[in-house]
C-alpha angles and dihedrals in degrees: 000000000000092000091048090050092051090047091054090048091052091048090054091049091048091050090049091049091047091051091048091047091052091048090051091050091051090050092047091052089048090052091049091051091046091048092051094045092048092048093049092047090053092043093053093047093046090046090053089050091046092054091051097045094042090054090051094048102040107022086234142088128272139169139180115244126200113213090218116017093178090058105017094176093062095059141036140249125255137179126240108198140174110188110202108309097345122115123255109292138191117233092250092059095050127101120248092262093049091050090050092051092048093048092046091050088053092050092049091046090055090044091056090050098043109011123208120203095228137039130181118198120186112202094319088158095057096105096038127102121231100271091047091050089052092051091047094049089049092055092046089050091053093046092047089074088074102025139031119247127197107191126185106207143148094194120111098221090054092047092046091057095047125110092210134011129203115197121206118192133170118230131185119331095006096300111150124218122201124200129176129209127190105218105178134037114250 
């Protein structure tokens, strides 16, 4: 009788554990579905933003491409881009300036989706020609209404669109001199 009673107690515990295990599996599957849905929602919104910003920056067309949209976590993300009149290129085949424009379009697309209050760019315009620097500085100027940008640049169009400029020069024997200039009225 005692053995039978313990056996019934163990059966009840096993049934309870099986039920809990099944509930955990259902929750895990729900989390996986939620994770995928949330990722795809963010991807689609960022892709829409990327298309818009890329067109502004490059006068071309660009899109984000998932390697496996059915299972986005098993593949990567690539860019398909046509800059101006050029044919569709992969990132590896682009020039330094084209890569910079594409990466910046991606940063701004994410920024539009999930804004940050502060951005620091270190010579992101280094590989860009004059018209591209002007387009970039125009976008930064627009975005600076909702976020603060600190941009290190030596390019005139970027400096011309700045609110403030801090000059750093090196004098004799490695001594640095810093000077600030307010460029626009606040």
